[in-house]
Every structure is written in C-alpha cells, then in structure tokens.
PyMOL Python script that loads the backbone (N, CA, C, O; Angstrom):
from pymol import cmd

cmd.read_pdbstr("""\
ATOM      1  N   MET A   1     135.530  97.094 115.066  1.00  0.00           N
ATOM      2  CA  MET A   1     135.064  96.582 113.512  1.00  0.00           C
ATOM      3  C   MET A   1     133.314  96.217 114.341  1.00  0.00           C
ATOM      4  O   MET A   1     133.236  95.424 115.279  1.00  0.00           O
ATOM      5  N   ALA A   2     132.054  96.962 113.768  1.00  0.00           N
ATOM      6  CA  ALA A   2     131.057  96.092 114.071  1.00  0.00           C
ATOM      7  C   ALA A   2     130.563  95.271 113.286  1.00  0.00           C
ATOM      8  O   ALA A   2     131.138  94.874 112.273  1.00  0.00           O
ATOM      9  N   LYS A   3     129.481  94.929 113.644  1.00  0.00           N
ATOM     10  CA  LYS A   3     129.330  93.556 113.047  1.00  0.00           C
ATOM     11  C   LYS A   3     127.698  93.410 112.962  1.00  0.00           C
ATOM     12  O   LYS A   3     126.858  93.376 113.861  1.00  0.00           O
ATOM     13  N   SER A   4     127.587  93.343 111.691  1.00  0.00           N
ATOM     14  CA  SER A   4     126.242  93.970 111.063  1.00  0.00           C
ATOM     15  C   SER A   4     125.305  92.995 111.179  1.00  0.00           C
ATOM     16  O   SER A   4     125.711  91.835 111.108  1.00  0.00           O
ATOM     17  N   THR A   5     123.902  93.235 111.376  1.00  0.00           N
ATOM     18  CA  THR A   5     122.588  92.468 112.010  1.00  0.00           C
ATOM     19  C   THR A   5     121.792  92.395 110.846  1.00  0.00           C
ATOM     20  O   THR A   5     120.572  92.352 111.003  1.00  0.00           O
ATOM     21  N   ASN A   6     122.491  92.364 109.151  1.00  0.00           N
ATOM     22  CA  ASN A   6     121.659  92.227 108.016  1.00  0.00           C
ATOM     23  C   ASN A   6     121.415  90.512 108.323  1.00  0.00           C
ATOM     24  O   ASN A   6     122.372  89.758 108.494  1.00  0.00           O
ATOM     25  N   PRO A   7     119.660  89.944 108.368  1.00  0.00           N
ATOM     26  CA  PRO A   7     119.837  88.800 108.491  1.00  0.00           C
ATOM     27  C   PRO A   7     120.206  87.995 106.773  1.00  0.00           C
ATOM     28  O   PRO A   7     120.574  86.828 106.640  1.00  0.00           O
ATOM     29  N   PHE A   8     119.973  89.032 105.582  1.00  0.00           N
ATOM     30  CA  PHE A   8     120.507  88.469 104.175  1.00  0.00           C
ATOM     31  C   PHE A   8     121.401  88.623 103.661  1.00  0.00           C
ATOM     32  O   PHE A   8     121.508  88.650 102.435  1.00  0.00           O
ATOM     33  N   ARG A   9     122.520  88.805 104.674  1.00  0.00           N
ATOM     34  CA  ARG A   9     123.769  89.534 104.090  1.00  0.00           C
ATOM     35  C   ARG A   9     124.644  88.211 103.561  1.00  0.00           C
ATOM     36  O   ARG A   9     125.765  88.644 103.293  1.00  0.00           O
ATOM     37  N   TYR A  10     124.592  86.892 103.323  1.00  0.00           N
ATOM     38  CA  TYR A  10     125.098  86.157 102.799  1.00  0.00           C
ATOM     39  C   TYR A  10     124.363  85.107 101.651  1.00  0.00           C
ATOM     40  O   TYR A  10     124.591  83.998 101.168  1.00  0.00           O
ATOM     41  N   PHE A  11     122.979  86.556 101.498  1.00  0.00           N
ATOM     42  CA  PHE A  11     122.336  85.637 100.182  1.00  0.00           C
ATOM     43  C   PHE A  11     121.853  86.366  98.814  1.00  0.00           C
ATOM     44  O   PHE A  11     120.894  87.132  98.713  1.00  0.00           O
ATOM     45  N   ASP A  12     122.229  86.190  98.376  1.00  0.00           N
ATOM     46  CA  ASP A  12     122.353  86.692  96.559  1.00  0.00           C
ATOM     47  C   ASP A  12     121.039  87.279  96.166  1.00  0.00           C
ATOM     48  O   ASP A  12     121.024  87.720  95.016  1.00  0.00           O
ATOM     49  N   SER A  13     119.947  87.390  96.837  1.00  0.00           N
ATOM     50  CA  SER A  13     118.202  86.969  96.500  1.00  0.00           C
ATOM     51  C   SER A  13     118.500  88.189  97.463  1.00  0.00           C
ATOM     52  O   SER A  13     119.169  88.199  98.497  1.00  0.00           O
ATOM     53  N   SER A  14     117.694  89.399  96.723  1.00  0.00           N
ATOM     54  CA  SER A  14     116.767  90.704  97.632  1.00  0.00           C
ATOM     55  C   SER A  14     116.321  89.654  98.744  1.00  0.00           C
ATOM     56  O   SER A  14     116.423  88.433  98.864  1.00  0.00           O
ATOM     57  N   PRO A  15     115.607  91.021  99.742  1.00  0.00           N
ATOM     58  CA  PRO A  15     115.064  90.415 100.781  1.00  0.00           C
ATOM     59  C   PRO A  15     113.688  90.545 100.385  1.00  0.00           C
ATOM     60  O   PRO A  15     112.838  89.677 100.584  1.00  0.00           O
ATOM     61  N   GLU A  16     113.527  91.436  99.929  1.00  0.00           N
ATOM     62  CA  GLU A  16     111.874  91.410  99.116  1.00  0.00           C
ATOM     63  C   GLU A  16     111.239  89.869  98.367  1.00  0.00           C
ATOM     64  O   GLU A  16     110.143  89.312  98.428  1.00  0.00           O
ATOM     65  N   VAL A  17     112.587  89.533  97.636  1.00  0.00           N
ATOM     66  CA  VAL A  17     112.336  88.063  97.062  1.00  0.00           C
ATOM     67  C   VAL A  17     112.065  87.033  98.006  1.00  0.00           C
ATOM     68  O   VAL A  17     111.452  86.038  97.618  1.00  0.00           O
ATOM     69  N   ILE A  18     112.419  87.125  99.136  1.00  0.00           N
ATOM     70  CA  ILE A  18     113.108  85.934 100.360  1.00  0.00           C
ATOM     71  C   ILE A  18     111.641  85.560 100.772  1.00  0.00           C
ATOM     72  O   ILE A  18     111.036  84.491 100.683  1.00  0.00           O
ATOM     73  N   ARG A  19     111.083  87.388 101.485  1.00  0.00           N
ATOM     74  CA  ARG A  19     109.697  87.531 101.543  1.00  0.00           C
ATOM     75  C   ARG A  19     108.593  87.181 100.659  1.00  0.00           C
ATOM     76  O   ARG A  19     107.473  86.804 101.004  1.00  0.00           O
ATOM     77  N   LEU A  20     108.996  87.333  99.593  1.00  0.00           N
ATOM     78  CA  LEU A  20     107.134  86.762  99.049  1.00  0.00           C
ATOM     79  C   LEU A  20     107.457  85.592  98.772  1.00  0.00           C
ATOM     80  O   LEU A  20     106.526  84.847  98.464  1.00  0.00           O
ATOM     81  N   VAL A  21     109.009  84.958  98.781  1.00  0.00           N
ATOM     82  CA  VAL A  21     108.855  83.287  98.618  1.00  0.00           C
ATOM     83  C   VAL A  21     108.108  82.712  99.841  1.00  0.00           C
ATOM     84  O   VAL A  21     107.077  82.045  99.923  1.00  0.00           O
ATOM     85  N   LEU A  22     109.126  83.277 100.931  1.00  0.00           N
ATOM     86  CA  LEU A  22     108.118  82.557 102.322  1.00  0.00           C
ATOM     87  C   LEU A  22     106.169  83.281 102.620  1.00  0.00           C
ATOM     88  O   LEU A  22     105.373  82.509 103.154  1.00  0.00           O
ATOM     89  N   LEU A  23     105.689  84.702 102.213  1.00  0.00           N
ATOM     90  CA  LEU A  23     104.593  84.520 102.386  1.00  0.00           C
ATOM     91  C   LEU A  23     103.711  83.667 101.661  1.00  0.00           C
ATOM     92  O   LEU A  23     102.698  83.119 102.095  1.00  0.00           O
ATOM     93  N   MET A  24     104.317  83.592 100.219  1.00  0.00           N
ATOM     94  CA  MET A  24     103.689  82.248  98.681  1.00  0.00           C
ATOM     95  C   MET A  24     103.717  81.007  99.606  1.00  0.00           C
ATOM     96  O   MET A  24     102.638  80.418  99.658  1.00  0.00           O
ATOM     97  N   SER A  25     104.629  80.531 100.280  1.00  0.00           N
ATOM     98  CA  SER A  25     104.722  79.056 101.030  1.00  0.00           C
ATOM     99  C   SER A  25     103.406  79.291 102.263  1.00  0.00           C
ATOM    100  O   SER A  25     102.489  78.472 102.322  1.00  0.00           O
ATOM    101  N   VAL A  26     103.453  80.307 103.053  1.00  0.00           N
ATOM    102  CA  VAL A  26     102.403  80.133 104.231  1.00  0.00           C
ATOM    103  C   VAL A  26     101.178  80.431 103.700  1.00  0.00           C
ATOM    104  O   VAL A  26     100.141  79.791 103.875  1.00  0.00           O
ATOM    105  N   ARG A  27     101.276  81.077 103.273  1.00  0.00           N
ATOM    106  CA  ARG A  27      99.457  82.214 102.478  1.00  0.00           C
ATOM    107  C   ARG A  27      98.839  80.689 101.664  1.00  0.00           C
ATOM    108  O   ARG A  27      97.670  80.380 101.895  1.00  0.00           O
ATOM    109  N   TYR A  28      99.220  80.287 101.243  1.00  0.00           N
ATOM    110  CA  TYR A  28      98.771  79.306 100.169  1.00  0.00           C
ATOM    111  C   TYR A  28      99.563  77.527 100.684  1.00  0.00           C
ATOM    112  O   TYR A  28     100.699  77.067 100.796  1.00  0.00           O
ATOM    113  N   PRO A  29      98.349  77.104 100.838  1.00  0.00           N
ATOM    114  CA  PRO A  29      98.361  75.621 100.550  1.00  0.00           C
ATOM    115  C   PRO A  29      99.122  74.682 100.064  1.00  0.00           C
ATOM    116  O   PRO A  29      98.885  73.492 100.271  1.00  0.00           O
ATOM    117  N   ILE A  30     100.320  75.185  99.223  1.00  0.00           N
ATOM    118  CA  ILE A  30     101.180  74.596  98.406  1.00  0.00           C
ATOM    119  C   ILE A  30     102.343  73.954  98.433  1.00  0.00           C
ATOM    120  O   ILE A  30     103.007  74.509  99.308  1.00  0.00           O
ATOM    121  N   SER A  31     103.231  72.700  97.741  1.00  0.00           N
ATOM    122  CA  SER A  31     104.377  72.236  97.752  1.00  0.00           C
ATOM    123  C   SER A  31     105.438  73.703  97.696  1.00  0.00           C
ATOM    124  O   SER A  31     105.172  74.861  97.374  1.00  0.00           O
ATOM    125  N   LEU A  32     106.615  73.115  98.121  1.00  0.00           N
ATOM    126  CA  LEU A  32     107.795  73.905  98.121  1.00  0.00           C
ATOM    127  C   LEU A  32     108.074  73.878  96.559  1.00  0.00           C
ATOM    128  O   LEU A  32     108.282  74.920  95.938  1.00  0.00           O
ATOM    129  N   ARG A  33     108.067  72.419  95.856  1.00  0.00           N
ATOM    130  CA  ARG A  33     107.893  72.644  93.933  1.00  0.00           C
ATOM    131  C   ARG A  33     106.721  73.936  93.448  1.00  0.00           C
ATOM    132  O   ARG A  33     106.611  74.855  92.636  1.00  0.00           O
ATOM    133  N   ASN A  34     106.184  73.452  94.257  1.00  0.00           N
ATOM    134  CA  ASN A  34     104.402  75.019  93.499  1.00  0.00           C
ATOM    135  C   ASN A  34     105.364  75.947  93.822  1.00  0.00           C
ATOM    136  O   ASN A  34     106.071  75.825  92.822  1.00  0.00           O
ATOM    137  N   VAL A  35     106.064  77.030  94.687  1.00  0.00           N
ATOM    138  CA  VAL A  35     106.262  77.597  94.758  1.00  0.00           C
ATOM    139  C   VAL A  35     107.378  77.983  94.023  1.00  0.00           C
ATOM    140  O   VAL A  35     107.762  79.152  94.030  1.00  0.00           O
ATOM    141  N   GLU A  36     108.036  76.944  93.272  1.00  0.00           N
ATOM    142  CA  GLU A  36     109.450  77.188  92.497  1.00  0.00           C
ATOM    143  C   GLU A  36     108.460  77.264  91.276  1.00  0.00           C
ATOM    144  O   GLU A  36     108.682  78.159  90.461  1.00  0.00           O
ATOM    145  N   ASP A  37     107.776  76.726  91.138  1.00  0.00           N
ATOM    146  CA  ASP A  37     106.959  76.582  89.382  1.00  0.00           C
ATOM    147  C   ASP A  37     106.305  78.442  89.376  1.00  0.00           C
ATOM    148  O   ASP A  37     106.692  79.360  88.654  1.00  0.00           O
ATOM    149  N   LEU A  38     105.483  78.457  90.203  1.00  0.00           N
ATOM    150  CA  LEU A  38     104.976  80.060  90.333  1.00  0.00           C
ATOM    151  C   LEU A  38     106.267  81.181  90.400  1.00  0.00           C
ATOM    152  O   LEU A  38     106.234  82.297  89.879  1.00  0.00           O
ATOM    153  N   LEU A  39     107.201  80.714  91.028  1.00  0.00           N
ATOM    154  CA  LEU A  39     108.218  82.022  91.351  1.00  0.00           C
ATOM    155  C   LEU A  39     108.800  82.156  89.607  1.00  0.00           C
ATOM    156  O   LEU A  39     108.735  83.221  88.994  1.00  0.00           O
ATOM    157  N   PHE A  40     109.289  81.023  89.075  1.00  0.00           N
ATOM    158  CA  PHE A  40     109.615  80.717  87.603  1.00  0.00           C
ATOM    159  C   PHE A  40     108.825  81.236  86.458  1.00  0.00           C
ATOM    160  O   PHE A  40     109.420  81.767  85.520  1.00  0.00           O
ATOM    161  N   GLU A  41     107.185  81.095  86.459  1.00  0.00           N
ATOM    162  CA  GLU A  41     106.368  81.784  85.964  1.00  0.00           C
ATOM    163  C   GLU A  41     106.939  83.697  86.091  1.00  0.00           C
ATOM    164  O   GLU A  41     107.195  84.399  85.113  1.00  0.00           O
ATOM    165  N   ARG A  42     106.996  84.078  87.339  1.00  0.00           N
ATOM    166  CA  ARG A  42     107.427  85.474  87.537  1.00  0.00           C
ATOM    167  C   ARG A  42     109.150  85.867  86.868  1.00  0.00           C
ATOM    168  O   ARG A  42     109.708  86.963  86.921  1.00  0.00           O
ATOM    169  N   GLY A  43     109.589  84.819  86.378  1.00  0.00           N
ATOM    170  CA  GLY A  43     110.922  85.447  85.877  1.00  0.00           C
ATOM    171  C   GLY A  43     111.970  85.013  87.107  1.00  0.00           C
ATOM    172  O   GLY A  43     113.158  84.947  86.791  1.00  0.00           O
ATOM    173  N   ILE A  44     111.643  84.745  88.336  1.00  0.00           N
ATOM    174  CA  ILE A  44     112.342  84.115  89.532  1.00  0.00           C
ATOM    175  C   ILE A  44     113.270  82.599  89.472  1.00  0.00           C
ATOM    176  O   ILE A  44     112.489  81.649  89.422  1.00  0.00           O
ATOM    177  N   ASP A  45     114.135  82.344  89.469  1.00  0.00           N
ATOM    178  CA  ASP A  45     114.278  80.734  88.939  1.00  0.00           C
ATOM    179  C   ASP A  45     115.328  80.334  89.926  1.00  0.00           C
ATOM    180  O   ASP A  45     116.524  80.176  89.680  1.00  0.00           O
ATOM    181  N   ILE A  46     114.546  80.149  91.415  1.00  0.00           N
ATOM    182  CA  ILE A  46     115.481  79.626  92.335  1.00  0.00           C
ATOM    183  C   ILE A  46     114.465  77.515  92.904  1.00  0.00           C
ATOM    184  O   ILE A  46     113.368  77.044  93.204  1.00  0.00           O
ATOM    185  N   CYS A  47     115.641  77.185  92.727  1.00  0.00           N
ATOM    186  CA  CYS A  47     115.403  75.687  93.451  1.00  0.00           C
ATOM    187  C   CYS A  47     114.645  75.636  94.628  1.00  0.00           C
ATOM    188  O   CYS A  47     114.935  76.437  95.516  1.00  0.00           O
ATOM    189  N   ASN A  48     113.607  74.739  94.822  1.00  0.00           N
ATOM    190  CA  ASN A  48     112.757  74.379  96.467  1.00  0.00           C
ATOM    191  C   ASN A  48     113.554  74.223  97.629  1.00  0.00           C
ATOM    192  O   ASN A  48     113.301  74.616  98.768  1.00  0.00           O
ATOM    193  N   GLU A  49     114.721  73.497  97.143  1.00  0.00           N
ATOM    194  CA  GLU A  49     115.490  73.050  98.461  1.00  0.00           C
ATOM    195  C   GLU A  49     115.910  74.747  98.798  1.00  0.00           C
ATOM    196  O   GLU A  49     115.401  75.153  99.842  1.00  0.00           O
ATOM    197  N   THR A  50     116.648  75.624  98.148  1.00  0.00           N
ATOM    198  CA  THR A  50     116.423  77.686  98.529  1.00  0.00           C
ATOM    199  C   THR A  50     115.124  77.638  99.330  1.00  0.00           C
ATOM    200  O   THR A  50     115.314  77.441 100.530  1.00  0.00           O
ATOM    201  N   VAL A  51     113.933  77.762  98.980  1.00  0.00           N
ATOM    202  CA  VAL A  51     112.604  77.876  99.394  1.00  0.00           C
ATOM    203  C   VAL A  51     113.085  77.122 100.828  1.00  0.00           C
ATOM    204  O   VAL A  51     113.440  77.895 101.718  1.00  0.00           O
ATOM    205  N   ARG A  52     113.116  76.071 101.043  1.00  0.00           N
ATOM    206  CA  ARG A  52     113.151  75.083 101.925  1.00  0.00           C
ATOM    207  C   ARG A  52     114.400  75.866 103.055  1.00  0.00           C
ATOM    208  O   ARG A  52     114.041  76.216 104.179  1.00  0.00           O
ATOM    209  N   LEU A  53     115.571  76.029 102.675  1.00  0.00           N
ATOM    210  CA  LEU A  53     116.224  76.717 103.823  1.00  0.00           C
ATOM    211  C   LEU A  53     115.911  77.987 104.357  1.00  0.00           C
ATOM    212  O   LEU A  53     116.122  78.242 105.543  1.00  0.00           O
ATOM    213  N   TRP A  54     115.159  79.242 103.140  1.00  0.00           N
ATOM    214  CA  TRP A  54     114.935  80.191 103.519  1.00  0.00           C
ATOM    215  C   TRP A  54     113.762  79.767 104.531  1.00  0.00           C
ATOM    216  O   TRP A  54     114.146  79.445 105.656  1.00  0.00           O
ATOM    217  N   TRP A  55     112.820  79.739 104.358  1.00  0.00           N
ATOM    218  CA  TRP A  55     112.292  79.155 105.322  1.00  0.00           C
ATOM    219  C   TRP A  55     112.703  78.501 106.665  1.00  0.00           C
ATOM    220  O   TRP A  55     112.170  78.998 107.657  1.00  0.00           O
ATOM    221  N   ASN A  56     113.589  77.437 106.875  1.00  0.00           N
ATOM    222  CA  ASN A  56     114.486  77.102 108.044  1.00  0.00           C
ATOM    223  C   ASN A  56     114.972  78.529 108.334  1.00  0.00           C
ATOM    224  O   ASN A  56     114.331  78.455 109.383  1.00  0.00           O
ATOM    225  N   ARG A  57     115.306  79.297 108.366  1.00  0.00           N
ATOM    226  CA  ARG A  57     116.624  80.321 108.567  1.00  0.00           C
ATOM    227  C   ARG A  57     115.365  81.898 108.286  1.00  0.00           C
ATOM    228  O   ARG A  57     115.906  82.949 108.629  1.00  0.00           O
ATOM    229  N   PHE A  58     114.414  82.014 107.935  1.00  0.00           N
ATOM    230  CA  PHE A  58     113.207  83.417 107.660  1.00  0.00           C
ATOM    231  C   PHE A  58     112.512  82.945 108.622  1.00  0.00           C
ATOM    232  O   PHE A  58     112.340  83.727 109.557  1.00  0.00           O
ATOM    233  N   GLY A  59     111.937  81.673 108.732  1.00  0.00           N
ATOM    234  CA  GLY A  59     110.475  82.081 108.740  1.00  0.00           C
ATOM    235  C   GLY A  59     110.597  82.594 110.004  1.00  0.00           C
ATOM    236  O   GLY A  59     110.916  83.775 110.140  1.00  0.00           O
ATOM    237  N   PRO A  60     110.403  81.933 110.893  1.00  0.00           N
ATOM    238  CA  PRO A  60     110.947  82.267 112.764  1.00  0.00           C
ATOM    239  C   PRO A  60     110.985  83.674 113.044  1.00  0.00           C
ATOM    240  O   PRO A  60     110.540  84.256 114.033  1.00  0.00           O
ATOM    241  N   MET A  61     111.586  84.149 112.026  1.00  0.00           N
ATOM    242  CA  MET A  61     112.165  85.975 111.986  1.00  0.00           C
ATOM    243  C   MET A  61     111.046  86.747 111.609  1.00  0.00           C
ATOM    244  O   MET A  61     110.881  87.872 112.078  1.00  0.00           O
ATOM    245  N   PHE A  62     110.123  86.148 110.656  1.00  0.00           N
ATOM    246  CA  PHE A  62     108.846  86.698 110.203  1.00  0.00           C
ATOM    247  C   PHE A  62     108.072  86.568 110.269  1.00  0.00           C
ATOM    248  O   PHE A  62     107.103  86.965 109.622  1.00  0.00           O
ATOM    249  N   ALA A  63     108.218  85.757 111.344  1.00  0.00           N
ATOM    250  CA  ALA A  63     106.672  85.135 112.209  1.00  0.00           C
ATOM    251  C   ALA A  63     107.027  85.675 113.594  1.00  0.00           C
ATOM    252  O   ALA A  63     105.999  85.663 114.271  1.00  0.00           O
ATOM    253  N   ALA A  64     107.995  86.110 114.238  1.00  0.00           N
ATOM    254  CA  ALA A  64     107.906  87.361 115.151  1.00  0.00           C
ATOM    255  C   ALA A  64     107.615  88.269 114.560  1.00  0.00           C
ATOM    256  O   ALA A  64     107.164  89.183 115.251  1.00  0.00           O
ATOM    257  N   GLU A  65     107.680  88.465 113.382  1.00  0.00           N
ATOM    258  CA  GLU A  65     107.413  90.283 113.225  1.00  0.00           C
ATOM    259  C   GLU A  65     106.288  90.441 113.238  1.00  0.00           C
ATOM    260  O   GLU A  65     105.812  91.248 114.037  1.00  0.00           O
ATOM    261  N   ILE A  66     105.434  89.689 112.314  1.00  0.00           N
ATOM    262  CA  ILE A  66     103.910  89.076 112.288  1.00  0.00           C
ATOM    263  C   ILE A  66     103.177  89.656 113.510  1.00  0.00           C
ATOM    264  O   ILE A  66     102.522  90.696 113.576  1.00  0.00           O
ATOM    265  N   ARG A  67     103.547  88.373 114.848  1.00  0.00           N
ATOM    266  CA  ARG A  67     103.278  88.523 116.252  1.00  0.00           C
ATOM    267  C   ARG A  67     103.565  89.900 116.413  1.00  0.00           C
ATOM    268  O   ARG A  67     102.554  90.589 116.279  1.00  0.00           O
ATOM    269  N   ARG A  68     104.491  90.471 116.629  1.00  0.00           N
ATOM    270  CA  ARG A  68     104.993  92.031 117.281  1.00  0.00           C
ATOM    271  C   ARG A  68     103.602  92.819 116.272  1.00  0.00           C
ATOM    272  O   ARG A  68     102.685  93.433 116.817  1.00  0.00           O
ATOM    273  N   LYS A  69     103.662  92.718 115.450  1.00  0.00           N
ATOM    274  CA  LYS A  69     102.968  93.922 114.324  1.00  0.00           C
ATOM    275  C   LYS A  69     100.930  93.697 115.100  1.00  0.00           C
ATOM    276  O   LYS A  69     100.097  94.554 115.395  1.00  0.00           O
ATOM    277  N   ARG A  70     100.887  92.425 115.146  1.00  0.00           N
ATOM    278  CA  ARG A  70      99.522  92.145 115.739  1.00  0.00           C
ATOM    279  C   ARG A  70      99.598  92.865 117.435  1.00  0.00           C
ATOM    280  O   ARG A  70      98.890  93.483 118.229  1.00  0.00           O
ATOM    281  N   VAL A  71     100.393  92.531 117.358  1.00  0.00           N
ATOM    282  CA  VAL A  71     100.787  92.798 119.323  1.00  0.00           C
ATOM    283  C   VAL A  71     100.099  94.183 118.720  1.00  0.00           C
ATOM    284  O   VAL A  71      98.922  94.354 118.403  1.00  0.00           O
ATOM    285  N   GLN A  72     101.179  95.091 118.664  1.00  0.00           N
ATOM    286  CA  GLN A  72     101.072  96.286 119.088  1.00  0.00           C
ATOM    287  C   GLN A  72      99.493  96.992 118.212  1.00  0.00           C
ATOM    288  O   GLN A  72      99.068  98.100 118.537  1.00  0.00           O
ATOM    289  N   HIS A  73      99.063  96.465 117.534  1.00  0.00           N
ATOM    290  CA  HIS A  73      97.953  96.975 116.343  1.00  0.00           C
ATOM    291  C   HIS A  73      96.493  96.634 117.682  1.00  0.00           C
ATOM    292  O   HIS A  73      95.439  97.241 117.873  1.00  0.00           O
ATOM    293  N   MET A  74      97.084  95.438 118.353  1.00  0.00           N
ATOM    294  CA  MET A  74      95.916  95.430 119.456  1.00  0.00           C
ATOM    295  C   MET A  74      95.653  96.064 120.741  1.00  0.00           C
ATOM    296  O   MET A  74      94.655  96.076 121.461  1.00  0.00           O
ATOM    297  N   ARG A  75      97.003  96.677 120.855  1.00  0.00           N
ATOM    298  CA  ARG A  75      97.121  97.646 122.198  1.00  0.00           C
ATOM    299  C   ARG A  75      96.544  98.728 121.918  1.00  0.00           C
ATOM    300  O   ARG A  75      95.922  99.258 122.839  1.00  0.00           O
ATOM    301  N   HIS A  76      96.558  99.443 120.497  1.00  0.00           N
ATOM    302  CA  HIS A  76      95.999 100.855 119.809  1.00  0.00           C
ATOM    303  C   HIS A  76      94.610 100.987 119.906  1.00  0.00           C
ATOM    304  O   HIS A  76      94.053 102.080 119.804  1.00  0.00           O
ATOM    305  N   HIS A  77      93.686  99.334 120.207  1.00  0.00           N
ATOM    306  CA  HIS A  77      92.185  98.908 120.407  1.00  0.00           C
ATOM    307  C   HIS A  77      91.854  98.926 121.685  1.00  0.00           C
ATOM    308  O   HIS A  77      90.630  99.047 121.631  1.00  0.00           O
ATOM    309  N   THR A  78      92.157  98.884 122.831  1.00  0.00           N
ATOM    310  CA  THR A  78      92.080  99.236 124.464  1.00  0.00           C
ATOM    311  C   THR A  78      90.481  99.013 124.562  1.00  0.00           C
ATOM    312  O   THR A  78      89.977  98.347 125.465  1.00  0.00           O
ATOM    313  N   HIS A  79      89.821  99.571 123.651  1.00  0.00           N
ATOM    314  CA  HIS A  79      88.605  99.745 124.334  1.00  0.00           C
ATOM    315  C   HIS A  79      87.614  98.981 123.219  1.00  0.00           C
ATOM    316  O   HIS A  79      86.732  99.595 122.619  1.00  0.00           O
ATOM    317  N   TRP A  80      87.823  97.877 123.071  1.00  0.00           N
ATOM    318  CA  TRP A  80      86.862  96.936 121.852  1.00  0.00           C
ATOM    319  C   TRP A  80      85.983  96.258 123.303  1.00  0.00           C
ATOM    320  O   TRP A  80      86.104  96.644 124.466  1.00  0.00           O
ATOM    321  N   ARG A  81      85.094  95.141 122.778  1.00  0.00           N
ATOM    322  CA  ARG A  81      84.312  94.504 123.665  1.00  0.00           C
ATOM    323  C   ARG A  81      83.473  93.917 122.470  1.00  0.00           C
ATOM    324  O   ARG A  81      82.998  94.256 121.386  1.00  0.00           O
ATOM    325  N   TRP A  82      83.609  92.448 123.612  1.00  0.00           N
ATOM    326  CA  TRP A  82      82.478  91.313 122.905  1.00  0.00           C
ATOM    327  C   TRP A  82      80.744  91.710 122.826  1.00  0.00           C
ATOM    328  O   TRP A  82      79.994  92.363 123.551  1.00  0.00           O
ATOM    329  N   HIS A  83      80.587  90.990 121.624  1.00  0.00           N
ATOM    330  CA  HIS A  83      78.824  91.285 121.444  1.00  0.00           C
ATOM    331  C   HIS A  83      78.683  90.147 120.959  1.00  0.00           C
ATOM    332  O   HIS A  83      79.411  89.653 120.098  1.00  0.00           O
ATOM    333  N   LEU A  84      77.715  89.631 121.483  1.00  0.00           N
ATOM    334  CA  LEU A  84      77.091  88.581 121.438  1.00  0.00           C
ATOM    335  C   LEU A  84      75.280  88.894 120.602  1.00  0.00           C
ATOM    336  O   LEU A  84      74.397  89.534 121.174  1.00  0.00           O
ATOM    337  N   ASP A  85      75.188  88.512 119.761  1.00  0.00           N
ATOM    338  CA  ASP A  85      73.843  88.501 119.021  1.00  0.00           C
ATOM    339  C   ASP A  85      73.061  87.564 119.459  1.00  0.00           C
ATOM    340  O   ASP A  85      72.973  86.455 118.931  1.00  0.00           O
ATOM    341  N   GLU A  86      72.206  88.067 120.817  1.00  0.00           N
ATOM    342  CA  GLU A  86      70.919  86.760 120.725  1.00  0.00           C
ATOM    343  C   GLU A  86      70.272  86.151 120.002  1.00  0.00           C
ATOM    344  O   GLU A  86      70.061  84.989 120.348  1.00  0.00           O
ATOM    345  N   THR A  87      69.658  86.629 118.676  1.00  0.00           N
ATOM    346  CA  THR A  87      69.268  85.919 118.038  1.00  0.00           C
ATOM    347  C   THR A  87      70.066  84.411 117.268  1.00  0.00           C
ATOM    348  O   THR A  87      69.559  83.300 117.111  1.00  0.00           O
ATOM    349  N   LYS A  88      71.113  84.770 116.986  1.00  0.00           N
ATOM    350  CA  LYS A  88      72.002  84.110 116.623  1.00  0.00           C
ATOM    351  C   LYS A  88      72.217  82.747 117.502  1.00  0.00           C
ATOM    352  O   LYS A  88      72.159  81.597 117.068  1.00  0.00           O
ATOM    353  N   PHE A  89      72.451  83.115 118.696  1.00  0.00           N
ATOM    354  CA  PHE A  89      72.542  82.621 119.870  1.00  0.00           C
ATOM    355  C   PHE A  89      70.930  81.593 120.005  1.00  0.00           C
ATOM    356  O   PHE A  89      71.059  80.400 120.281  1.00  0.00           O
ATOM    357  N   GLY A  90      70.151  81.910 119.886  1.00  0.00           N
ATOM    358  CA  GLY A  90      68.762  81.680 120.316  1.00  0.00           C
ATOM    359  C   GLY A  90      68.617  80.414 119.237  1.00  0.00           C
ATOM    360  O   GLY A  90      68.180  79.318 119.588  1.00  0.00           O
ATOM    361  N   GLU A  91      68.959  80.657 118.142  1.00  0.00           N
ATOM    362  CA  GLU A  91      68.836  79.690 116.990  1.00  0.00           C
ATOM    363  C   GLU A  91      69.782  78.545 117.118  1.00  0.00           C
ATOM    364  O   GLU A  91      69.420  77.376 116.982  1.00  0.00           O
ATOM    365  N   ALA A  92      71.107  78.944 117.408  1.00  0.00           N
ATOM    366  CA  ALA A  92      71.765  77.764 117.334  1.00  0.00           C
ATOM    367  C   ALA A  92      71.180  76.873 118.380  1.00  0.00           C
ATOM    368  O   ALA A  92      71.405  75.670 118.242  1.00  0.00           O
ATOM    369  N   ARG A  93      70.323  77.337 119.605  1.00  0.00           N
ATOM    370  CA  ARG A  93      70.726  76.937 120.860  1.00  0.00           C
ATOM    371  C   ARG A  93      69.495  75.956 120.557  1.00  0.00           C
ATOM    372  O   ARG A  93      69.487  74.856 121.109  1.00  0.00           O
ATOM    373  N   CYS A  94      68.465  76.322 119.703  1.00  0.00           N
ATOM    374  CA  CYS A  94      67.311  75.504 119.569  1.00  0.00           C
ATOM    375  C   CYS A  94      67.816  74.610 118.395  1.00  0.00           C
ATOM    376  O   CYS A  94      67.268  73.510 118.326  1.00  0.00           O
ATOM    377  N   SER A  95      68.526  74.821 117.697  1.00  0.00           N
ATOM    378  CA  SER A  95      68.611  73.488 116.650  1.00  0.00           C
ATOM    379  C   SER A  95      69.219  72.108 116.564  1.00  0.00           C
ATOM    380  O   SER A  95      69.029  71.411 115.567  1.00  0.00           O
TER     381      SER A  95
END
""", "prot")
cmd.dss("prot")
cmd.show_as("cartoon", "prot")
cmd.util.cbc("prot")
cmd.orient("prot")
C-alpha cells in the first residue's frame, strides 16, 4: 500500500483556502485574529488557532516553494547586468 504524499490529506479545508490564509497572513502585517475576521467577511469561518496551526504546518512548505520558483526564474535570466546611474550616485555623494 503506497503512502499518500498529499500534505493536506487530514484537513477538511481545501488547499486553496489554506494557501489564501497563509498568504494573507504573510503579505499583510495583521494579527491572526484579523485574518480570521477578514475570512469571516468572505464566508470562511475558521478560528485564529487554526490559522496558527496551518502556519506552523504549511508555512515552511510554502516558503520553500516560493524560494524554488524564485531560483528557477533567476536561472532563466543569466544575462542580467548591474547598472549604476552616475548622476544619482554623484548627487548622493554630494549631499
């Protein structure tokens, strides 16, 4: 019998809701209770402790996914260059 690799298999909520909750709590500097209130206004009734549980369980997984996508995106742009605007540098140095 093969073991399922779905990390959301023991949760009643859909993975889309869990992702929305975690991205809201990361993107905006608000408390878990405020996330709970915002989701309640959208018709999703969860407890702030559930948000904390999801953050502890899925936060590292989503962070690794974002990091992996960012690295893959940067590998496609190997011909980038740094540019220094001399006028801005000169103004900053004179100030």
